[in-house]
Z-matrix of the N, CA and C atoms (Angstrom, degrees):
N
C 1 1.422
C 2 1.492 1 112.10
N 3 1.288 2 122.76 1 139.75
C 4 1.415 3 126.54 2 -175.38
C 5 1.475 4 108.07 3 -92.16
N 6 1.346 5 120.03 4 156.28
C 7 1.520 6 129.18 5 174.74
C 8 1.511 7 109.49 6 -77.37
N 9 1.271 8 116.81 7 143.36
C 10 1.474 9 120.55 8 168.64
C 11 1.574 10 108.72 9 -120.72
N 12 1.292 11 118.14 10 158.78
C 13 1.361 12 125.54 11 -171.23
C 14 1.560 13 102.53 12 -125.93
N 15 1.261 14 122.33 13 120.67
C 16 1.380 15 127.14 14 178.79
C 17 1.543 16 114.08 15 -141.56
N 18 1.375 17 113.15 16 161.18
C 19 1.464 18 115.28 17 173.67
C 20 1.467 19 116.45 18 -101.03
N 21 1.377 20 117.43 19 148.81
C 22 1.340 21 123.67 20 -176.64
C 23 1.526 22 113.97 21 -57.94
N 24 1.394 23 117.74 22 -42.08
C 25 1.449 24 112.20 23 -174.51
C 26 1.611 25 104.15 24 -167.02
N 27 1.274 26 118.07 25 -175.20
C 28 1.331 27 124.18 26 -178.44
C 29 1.604 28 120.44 27 -68.90
N 30 1.393 29 108.68 28 -21.26
C 31 1.541 30 117.85 29 171.38
C 32 1.510 31 105.69 30 -65.16
N 33 1.398 32 118.52 31 -51.41
C 34 1.444 33 119.92 32 179.00
C 35 1.556 34 113.43 33 -59.23
N 36 1.309 35 121.69 34 -39.61
C 37 1.389 36 126.33 35 170.96
C 38 1.443 37 113.63 36 -54.77
N 39 1.384 38 120.07 37 -44.01
C 40 1.428 39 123.86 38 173.15
C 41 1.519 40 116.48 39 -62.83
N 42 1.305 41 116.14 40 -34.10
C 43 1.445 42 124.93 41 177.10
C 44 1.588 43 106.59 42 -66.31
N 45 1.263 44 111.82 43 -41.98
C 46 1.516 45 114.42 44 -175.51
C 47 1.635 46 105.78 45 -72.36
N 48 1.311 47 121.84 46 -37.06
C 49 1.406 48 127.77 47 179.05
C 50 1.585 49 111.16 48 -57.44
N 51 1.272 50 117.44 49 -32.72
C 52 1.476 51 118.21 50 -170.50
C 53 1.536 52 110.00 51 -91.76
N 54 1.347 53 116.98 52 -1.95
C 55 1.531 54 122.28 53 171.77
C 56 1.571 55 107.70 54 -66.85
N 57 1.302 56 111.32 55 148.59
C 58 1.473 57 117.40 56 166.77
C 59 1.550 58 110.26 57 -53.55
N 60 1.320 59 123.66 58 154.39
C 61 1.389 60 133.69 59 -172.94
C 62 1.566 61 107.97 60 -63.25
N 63 1.303 62 111.60 61 -42.81
C 64 1.575 63 110.85 62 177.47
C 65 1.470 64 115.18 63 -70.62
N 66 1.365 65 117.33 64 -29.96
C 67 1.531 66 115.75 65 177.93
C 68 1.547 67 107.16 66 -74.28
N 69 1.406 68 120.02 67 -32.57
C 70 1.375 69 115.66 68 -177.33
C 71 1.586 70 109.10 69 -73.39
N 72 1.383 71 114.68 70 -33.52
C 73 1.419 72 116.29 71 175.23
C 74 1.450 73 114.51 72 -64.87
N 75 1.371 74 122.05 73 -32.10
C 76 1.373 75 122.35 74 169.13
C 77 1.503 76 121.69 75 -65.67
N 78 1.283 77 109.43 76 -31.19
C 79 1.631 78 123.08 77 178.25
C 80 1.623 79 100.97 78 -66.76
N 81 1.296 80 115.53 79 -47.40
C 82 1.389 81 117.38 80 -176.01
C 83 1.608 82 112.06 81 -64.21
N 84 1.313 83 112.96 82 -44.97
C 85 1.544 84 123.52 83 174.35
C 86 1.474 85 110.01 84 -55.83
N 87 1.264 86 121.73 85 -46.31
C 88 1.567 87 122.86 86 178.62
C 89 1.352 88 108.90 87 -70.03
N 90 1.464 89 123.19 88 -41.61
C 91 1.357 90 121.66 89 174.18
C 92 1.447 91 122.88 90 -50.43
N 93 1.367 92 108.43 91 -46.84
C 94 1.470 93 127.85 92 173.92
C 95 1.443 94 115.04 93 -59.04
N 96 1.328 95 114.87 94 -39.65
C 97 1.604 96 123.83 95 172.92
C 98 1.528 97 108.41 96 -65.32
N 99 1.317 98 116.06 97 -45.54
C 100 1.460 99 117.43 98 176.38
C 101 1.403 100 116.89 99 -58.01
N 102 1.322 101 111.66 100 -43.55
C 103 1.465 102 118.11 101 -179.15
C 104 1.548 103 114.12 102 -68.87
N 105 1.338 104 114.92 103 -34.99
C 106 1.388 105 117.81 104 -179.02
C 107 1.546 106 120.64 105 -83.57
N 108 1.283 107 109.94 106 -38.06
C 109 1.486 108 124.18 107 -173.06
C 110 1.555 109 110.63 108 -99.14
N 111 1.276 110 118.87 109 -21.43
C 112 1.401 111 125.62 110 -175.62
C 113 1.428 112 115.86 111 86.99
N 114 1.381 113 119.35 112 139.41
C 115 1.434 114 121.06 113 -171.18
C 116 1.570 115 113.75 114 -57.11
N 117 1.413 116 112.32 115 -33.65
C 118 1.405 117 115.51 116 -177.73
C 119 1.540 118 113.62 117 -73.88
N 120 1.316 119 115.50 118 -2.29
C 121 1.498 120 119.26 119 170.89
C 122 1.409 121 119.22 120 -108.19
N 123 1.329 122 116.21 121 6.78
C 124 1.423 123 125.25 122 -178.43
C 125 1.590 124 103.79 123 -112.12
N 126 1.407 125 107.33 124 122.79
C 127 1.533 126 114.52 125 179.98
C 128 1.544 127 112.09 126 -125.26
N 129 1.417 128 112.71 127 -162.64
C 130 1.414 129 117.21 128 174.54
C 131 1.651 130 107.10 129 -61.82
N 132 1.249 131 118.92 130 152.87
C 133 1.556 132 126.98 131 0.00
C 134 1.511 133 118.29 132 -81.85
N 135 1.410 134 114.86 133 5.61
C 136 1.461 135 118.81 134 -172.92
C 137 1.549 136 113.14 135 -73.87
N 138 1.411 137 108.29 136 -45.79
C 139 1.521 138 110.91 137 -179.81
C 140 1.455 139 109.40 138 -134.87
N 141 1.280 140 116.47 139 158.84
C 142 1.461 141 128.67 140 -177.41
C 143 1.522 142 114.06 141 -151.08
N 144 1.452 143 114.60 142 139.94
C 145 1.401 144 116.04 143 179.32
C 146 1.587 145 111.86 144 -80.79
N 147 1.295 146 115.35 145 137.08
C 148 1.508 147 119.18 146 -177.02
C 149 1.467 148 111.63 147 -99.05
N 150 1.310 149 116.62 148 -61.71
C 151 1.604 150 121.81 149 172.21
C 152 1.548 151 103.88 150 -170.52
N 153 1.325 152 108.70 151 155.02
C 154 1.425 153 121.55 152 176.52
C 155 1.506 154 109.83 153 50.36
N 156 1.281 155 118.33 154 -126.68
C 157 1.493 156 119.75 155 -174.14
C 158 1.615 157 104.73 156 -89.78
N 159 1.339 158 119.73 157 3.14
C 160 1.507 159 116.98 158 -168.07
C 161 1.603 160 108.77 159 -93.40
N 162 1.250 161 114.99 160 138.99
C 163 1.452 162 122.25 161 176.80
C 164 1.570 163 106.64 162 -133.66
N 165 1.390 164 113.64 163 168.32
C 166 1.454 165 118.39 164 -172.99
C 167 1.572 166 105.85 165 -131.20
N 168 1.260 167 114.78 166 141.88
C 169 1.470 168 120.72 167 163.54
C 170 1.420 169 104.32 168 -103.45
N 171 1.419 170 110.58 169 126.59
C 172 1.567 171 116.63 170 -179.79
C 173 1.495 172 113.58 171 -95.82
N 174 1.223 173 111.71 172 132.41
C 175 1.504 174 120.43 173 178.94
C 176 1.594 175 111.59 174 -127.01
N 177 1.310 176 115.70 175 131.43
C 178 1.463 177 121.76 176 176.16
C 179 1.468 178 106.94 177 -124.72
N 180 1.428 179 110.51 178 134.82
C 181 1.426 180 119.82 179 167.17
C 182 1.453 181 126.37 180 -129.59
N 183 1.186 182 128.66 181 -161.56
C 184 1.407 183 126.21 182 -179.52
C 185 1.514 184 110.40 183 -70.48
N 186 1.369 185 118.16 184 -33.60
C 187 1.334 186 124.53 185 -177.66
C 188 1.494 187 118.56 186 -91.39
N 189 1.347 188 119.43 187 1.17
C 190 1.410 189 125.22 188 179.56
C 191 1.497 190 113.02 189 142.06
N 192 1.351 191 112.36 190 -147.55
C 193 1.523 192 114.54 191 176.97
C 194 1.489 193 110.22 192 -131.49
N 195 1.321 194 114.92 193 161.25
C 196 1.433 195 118.18 194 176.74
C 197 1.613 196 106.75 195 -143.15
N 198 1.322 197 111.54 196 169.58
C 199 1.449 198 116.22 197 176.29
C 200 1.541 199 107.80 198 -136.50
N 201 1.384 200 105.90 199 151.78
C 202 1.513 201 113.24 200 171.21
C 203 1.548 202 101.85 201 -123.99
N 204 1.308 203 114.61 202 119.63
C 205 1.434 204 122.76 203 -176.23
C 206 1.545 205 105.42 204 -91.10
N 207 1.397 206 115.02 205 139.31
C 208 1.484 207 114.84 206 -176.28
C 209 1.455 208 107.42 207 -143.84
N 210 1.398 209 114.17 208 168.56
C 211 1.416 210 121.08 209 168.69
C 212 1.648 211 106.28 210 -130.40
N 213 1.135 212 112.93 211 166.70
C 214 1.531 213 114.39 212 171.08
C 215 1.427 214 111.33 213 -108.23
N 216 1.371 215 118.23 214 148.18
C 217 1.415 216 131.14 215 -178.74
C 218 1.589 217 116.79 216 -119.95
N 219 1.169 218 122.14 217 171.92
C 220 1.420 219 122.08 218 175.02
C 221 1.661 220 108.93 219 -64.50
N 222 1.264 221 113.82 220 163.28
C 223 1.329 222 125.29 221 -177.70
C 224 1.741 223 115.18 222 62.11
N 225 1.393 224 102.02 223 32.52
C 226 1.375 225 111.76 224 174.34
C 227 1.551 226 115.19 225 60.45
N 228 1.330 227 120.39 226 47.29
C 229 1.303 228 127.77 227 -177.21
C 230 1.542 229 119.26 228 -112.20
N 231 1.388 230 121.90 229 125.05
C 232 1.391 231 123.97 230 175.66
C 233 1.609 232 107.21 231 -97.94
N 234 1.278 233 115.99 232 116.15
C 235 1.432 234 127.11 233 -176.81
C 236 1.495 235 113.31 234 -103.78
N 237 1.285 236 119.34 235 104.54
C 238 1.545 237 123.27 236 -176.12
C 239 1.664 238 98.49 237 -78.23
N 240 1.397 239 109.36 238 132.73
C 241 1.478 240 118.13 239 -178.58
C 242 1.437 241 114.27 240 -118.97
N 243 1.331 242 114.02 241 -11.14
C 244 1.587 243 116.15 242 -176.11
C 245 1.529 244 104.30 243 -163.35
N 246 1.270 245 115.17 244 130.19
C 247 1.533 246 120.34 245 174.56
C 248 1.533 247 106.21 246 -126.65
N 249 1.270 248 121.03 247 134.51
C 250 1.515 249 123.16 248 174.52
C 251 1.541 250 109.44 249 -155.31
N 252 1.415 251 111.50 250 165.14
C 253 1.345 252 121.84 251 174.41
C 254 1.530 253 108.07 252 -87.81
N 255 1.316 254 115.97 253 130.73
C 256 1.439 255 119.23 254 -172.36
C 257 1.526 256 105.29 255 -96.94
N 258 1.352 257 113.82 256 127.89
C 259 1.443 258 122.70 257 -178.85
C 260 1.455 259 117.90 258 -109.01
N 261 1.272 260 117.02 259 -11.17
C 262 1.492 261 127.74 260 -176.34
C 263 1.564 262 108.87 261 -123.94
N 264 1.340 263 115.81 262 160.04
C 265 1.446 264 121.88 263 178.83
C 266 1.588 265 112.87 264 -57.04
N 267 1.381 266 105.96 265 -45.69
C 268 1.550 267 111.45 266 -175.38
C 269 1.485 268 107.24 267 -96.72
N 270 1.207 269 118.78 268 153.54
C 271 1.561 270 122.41 269 174.90
C 272 1.461 271 106.61 270 -72.96
N 273 1.354 272 116.23 271 120.82
C 274 1.448 273 120.32 272 179.01
C 275 1.558 274 113.94 273 -57.14
N 276 1.403 275 110.76 274 136.50
C 277 1.469 276 113.69 275 178.13
C 278 1.368 277 113.61 276 -61.01
N 279 1.364 278 124.52 277 -26.04
C 280 1.490 279 125.07 278 176.93
C 281 1.637 280 113.14 279 -61.33
N 282 1.376 281 107.90 280 -36.25
C 283 1.457 282 116.90 281 -178.38
C 284 1.655 283 110.07 282 -67.40
N 285 1.354 284 108.41 283 -44.06
C 286 1.552 285 119.94 284 177.59
C 287 1.523 286 109.08 285 -61.96
N 288 1.257 287 118.45 286 -39.73
C 289 1.460 288 123.87 287 -176.66
C 290 1.467 289 105.19 288 -69.59
N 291 1.332 290 123.54 289 -49.39
C 292 1.460 291 121.91 290 178.34
C 293 1.575 292 110.22 291 -53.90
N 294 1.341 293 111.58 292 -49.08
C 295 1.466 294 114.71 293 -176.57
C 296 1.517 295 114.22 294 -64.98
N 297 1.211 296 117.57 295 -33.51
C 298 1.508 297 120.61 296 170.11
C 299 1.390 298 115.45 297 -61.47
N 300 1.356 299 118.95 298 -47.88
C 301 1.519 300 128.77 299 178.33
C 302 1.556 301 104.51 300 -56.30
N 303 1.275 302 122.22 301 -53.22
C 304 1.328 303 129.56 302 -176.82
C 305 1.629 304 112.65 303 -63.38
N 306 1.350 305 115.68 304 -36.97
C 307 1.300 306 121.85 305 -177.46
C 308 1.573 307 111.37 306 -62.96
N 309 1.380 308 116.34 307 -26.85
C 310 1.463 309 123.91 308 178.67
C 311 1.525 310 106.88 309 -61.90
N 312 1.462 311 122.25 310 -27.91
C 313 1.445 312 119.57 311 -178.36
C 314 1.533 313 113.43 312 -80.66
N 315 1.314 314 115.28 313 -6.25
C 316 1.554 315 115.45 314 -178.33
C 317 1.468 316 104.25 315 -70.07
N 318 1.247 317 111.58 316 127.72
C 319 1.519 318 120.63 317 172.95
C 320 1.516 319 112.90 318 -85.34
N 321 1.262 320 114.67 319 131.76
C 322 1.593 321 120.02 320 178.91
C 323 1.481 322 110.29 321 -107.79
N 324 1.298 323 117.98 322 31.09
C 325 1.567 324 121.58 323 179.54
C 326 1.466 325 107.55 324 -66.94
């Protein structure tokens, strides 16, 4: 079974839409890599563990860096729960808390 990458809801879709084009393209490229190679075969610098069940897809563009925070769900699904442009070296705690709250909505049916 192959992996799929999806967004949690329309809010996350909007967060992706406001990213610069090169960062959106990078997110698509890494998502395709996960789908074709399998999540277990994709490592740094593309993805990194944050805490608990939360991981990040790392995007870099001409205008800076951004992150897509995700969790995994049953049936080999990567569910992106928060996307933001990163302005500090360390991922802000506020962004992690938003992602953890949204992660509770992910259904593992």
